[in-house]
N, C-alpha and C positions, 0 to 999 in steps of 0.2 A: 129143665124144670127145677125150681127151687125147692129144696127139701124143707120139711115143716120147721125144724129147728133153726135153719138158716133164715127162713122167712120170718120167723119170730124176732130174730137178730135184727133183721132190717127194721121191724117195727119198733122194737125197744132199744136198740142201739147199745150204748155205753153201759147201761145197766147190766145186761147179761154178759158183757165182756169182763167187767169187773167182778162179777159173781163167779165166772169161771176162774179168774186168778185167786179168788178167795177159796175156792173149792181146792185148788192146787196147794195153796198154803196149808190147809186143814190136813191134806193127805201127806204133808211133809216136804214138799217142794219149795225151796226158798224163792220167793217172788217179790222182790222189792217193789216200792210204788213206781220207780222209774220204769220198771219192765212193764208194768200195768199200762202205763202211758204209751210206751212203744207199741205194745200189742194192739191198743186202740187205733193208733196211728197207722200201723201196718194194714189192719183191716180197711182203713179208709183208702189206702193205697191200692191194695189188691182186689178189694171188693169182697162181698160175703155172699155171692150168688151161688157158691157151691161148697160142699164139705171140705175139698181139697184145699180151697182158699183159706177157710176158717182154721183148718187143721195146720197148715204150713205157716200161717201168720203166727200162730201161737208156737209152733215148734221152732220158729226161727228166733223168736224174741224172748221167750219164756224158758227155754231149756238150754243150759249152758255146759251140761256134762253128759257124755254118753250113757252113762249108768242111770240117768234120770228119764230116758226116752220111754223106757217100759211103764214108769209111773205115770207120766204124760198122757201115753195112749190109753191107758185104763181109765183115767179121770176125763179125758176127752170123750170116750165112748159113753161113760156115765152120765156126763153132765148134758152134752149136746145131742146124744141119741138115746138117752134113758134106757141103757142096756148094760149088763155087765159084760166086759170084753175079756174073753180068753185070748183072743188074738184080733189085731186090728189090721184090716188091709186098707192101704193108702192109694186112692186114685190118683193118676197123673203124676207129674213130676213137679218138685217145687220151683216156683218162680223165682229167677235170679233176683237177688237183692243186694244192693251194694250199700255197705255202711260207711258213712261219710262223717268225719270229725268236725264238729262245730268248733269254731275258733272265735276270738274276739274282734276279727276283722270284719268291717262293714262291707267290704267289696268281695264277698264270697259268691262265686257263680252258682246259679240255681241248678244248672245242668251241664252236662258235657256231651255236646252232640257227637264228638269224634268218637268216644268211646260207647255210646249208645245210639247209633244212627237210626234204628228202628223203633226205639223206645219201648224195647222189651224189657230193660232192666229197671227195676224199680228202686230209686234211691231212698234210703231211710237214714235220716241224720239223727246223731245222738251227741250228748254232750258228755265229754269224758269227766268234768268236775261232778256232774250229777251222778255218776257212776261211783266215783271216789267217795262221796259224803257218806256212804253206808259202809265203806271198808274199815275194818280194824287197823288202828294206827300201827300195832304190832306186826302187821302184815304188808304195810307200805314200804315201797323202795323210798330212798331218800329224795328222788325226784318227785314222787308222788307226796311225800310227806311235806315237801317244800311248797308244792301247789296247793295242798290243804290249808297250811298255815297262812299262805297268801289270802285264802278265801275269808280267814277268821276276821280281816279288817271290815268285812262287809256285816258282821254281827252287830245287832242292835241292843244297846244296854240303856235302861231308863233309870235316872236318878230319883229315887222315892223320897218323900219328905215327911216327917213325923212331927206331931204337934209338940211345941216347946212350952215350958211354964211362962215364958216372958210374954208380956202384953205389948202389942204395938198399935200405934193410931191407925184408924181406918176410916174410909169415906162411907162405909155401908152402916146402916142402923142396926146395932146389936144389942144385947141385954147388959152390956158392960160400959156404963158411961164413963167418958174421960173428963173426970171433974176439973183437973188442972187446965186443960185447954179450954173447956167450957167457960171457966171463971175469967181467963185471959181475954177470951173474945167478949165477954160481957162488960168487962172494964173499958173496952173500946167504944161502948155504946152506953156510957154512963150508968153501968151496973145492970142493964136490961140483957137477960139471956136470949138473945135474938137468935143464936145458934147454938145447937149442942153437938158436943165431940164425943166419940165412941171409941172403944177399944176392941180388938180381937186378938185371939191367941196366935201367937207367932208359930212358924213352922221351920224346921231346920232339915238339911239333907240327911238321909239315912244312910249310914256308913256300910260299905260292903267290904269285908275282910276275907281274903283268899289265903289258905295255908296250903301248899303244895308239897307232897311227899317226893323227895328227889332220891330215894334210896335205890339200890341195885334192881329190886323187884320191880320198880316203877320206871325204869330207864327207857323201856320202849315207848312209854306214854308221856313222859315228863316234859320232853321238848315240845310236843304238840300243846300240853296243858300250860305250859309257861307262855307260848304265844297267845293262847285264850286269856290268860291273866293280863298280858300286856294289852289286848284288844280292850279289856274291861277298864283298865287304868286310863287310857286315852280317849275312850268314849263316854266315861261316866265320872262325875265328881266324887270326892270322898272314898277312894278305893285304896285299900292297903294289901299288899301282897307279901307273904312270908314263904321262905323255902324251908322245908324241915327233913332232916336226915338224922344224923348224930347230933346236931345243933340247930339251933333256930336262927335264921338269917333273914333280916328285913331287905326287900327288894324293891320297895316302892319307888324310891328316888331313882334307881337304875332303870326302872321301866317306864319311867315318865316321858321319855323321848317318844315322839310321834314317829320316828323312823324304827320299824321293827329289827331291822338288822343291827342298827346302832344301839338299841336297847338290849339285844341279845349279847353283842359284844361287850357291853358294859356289866351286865347282870352275871353272866357265867364265871368269870373270874372271882366274883364275890362269894359264890357258893363252893366252898372248899370241901364239902363232904358229898359232892354230887356222885351218884351211882355207888354210894357206900352202904353203911348199915342204918338202921332206923330205930329211933327211940321216941315212938309216938307219944307215949304217956309223959315223958320228961319234957318233951317239946311243947306240948299242950300245957303242962304245968308252967313252963317259963313264960309262955304267951299270956297265960292268965295273970301271972304275978307281975309281969313287966308292962303288959299293955292291955290285955282284954278287960279284966276286972276293974282296972282303974279308970277305964272310960271308953277305950276304943271299941269294944264289942257291946257296950250298953246300948240297947235299943237298935243294934245294927243286925246285918244278916252276915253270918259266918259260913263260909263254904269251905270244907276240908276234902281235898282231892287226894286219895290214897287207896290202896289195895288192902289196908287194914293188917298187913304183916308188920308185927311189932316184937322186937327182941327184949323188950323191957317186960315189966310186970303188967298184965292187963287190967288189973284191979285199979292201978293208978290212972290208967287211961280212962277207966269207966268214971271214977271220982272227979277226974279234972274235967271231962266232958259234961258231967252233971252240975258243976260249978259254972261252966260256961253257959249252958243251957238256961240257967236262971237269969242271965242278964241279956240275954240276946233275944231279938224279935223272932229269928227263925235260924235254925241250925241244920245245914244241909251237908250230907256226906256223898261225894262222887266217887264211885268205884269202877274202874274200868273192867274188873273181872266180873261184874253183875250181868254182863251180857253173854257170858259163857254159858252154853246149854248145860243144864243140870247143876248150875252154880247154887252153893249154900254157904251162907256166912259162917264157916267152921273155924276160921282163923281166930285165934283168942282174941286178939285187938278189935276185930270186926265184931265179934259176938259181944264184947264188953261194951262197944260203942252203941249199938243198935237201939237199946232202951232210952237213949237220950237224944236221938236225932227226931227232927220234924220230917225230913224228907230223906230218902235212900234212892239215888239215882245212878244211872249208868253214865260212863265218861270214856268210851272206847273209840269212838269215831266222830267225825265232823257233825253228823246228824244228831248224835247224843249231846254234843256240846251246843248244838243250835237250840235243842230242846231246853238245856239248862239255861241258856241266855233267855229263853222265853219265860222260864220260871222266875228268874231274877227281874224280868221286866213287868211281872205282874203287880199291878197297882192295887190290889184288893186288900193288901195288909193293912 
């Protein structure tokens, strides 16, 4: 006999499964979107004809720590059975599930009859890359970090265009006549204006400028972020990259190689203050005076990737960001620490910067950088 809650799941399918995962998040259990997808897939494999199947499908795919089992049991009882559970009894035994790692090979066998001759073991495939996308760069092993940086070549960047003051010829009919061309054409027909020419406003690519903090406090993130900057340089036109520690170093030419490893080998020796101190205010001031205010940042998008820790005068950082904000189309600050639970911008540099920013976003994982790439690809500017 199918229990009422399970029967309802059969009728409504994925919506109830997603709602259960949402309830677990509200209760404090970490359930990333990849786990939600695996839960729905597991239910499709083991079926939803009994309470035991629904329970163990979630217990296998959504719970990763022994200390979370009690919380999972309480939310399961509340959500699926509409009761408060002091203790939850589990019927049956969990069905064996084999986790198989997806690879890039096309000739991956769908099953292994030798290890599962009776078909009692349900294989559940998962992607290692999908799990890593949510992992904090600071918690990644060197091998995992290398795998994530390889994924950055798949990020999409869009070159935006802004209107220029220059007028150019067009075949379209506009409200700006091209008198010179109209007269030239008329002279070919004995002065009769048989055709009229028009002008339209030209466009030019909007520049993207990335300033990467390479100080000691950013060392756990800087290597991944510089790979992100390289991906932007090779995928988008008019991109400038600077490294900022105790000095400002321009890296655009070094990162222009399409080979990421070659780009890193060329760029790293150029940054002499890697993992050293940081003077954000002085660095932004130098950028403004030498490049930004003179034209590089005018009408462009400026992205500062930093945790906001500054050994210099925070008032200098605030005043220089105010100058920079006046000439940019958008000023974005990417802080890896923003994703930390309970984070507050208490660092003096970060507090001084916030009033002058258009966006303040996370930058601690591949998923957060994917979100940043989507923001930079927004054509609504």
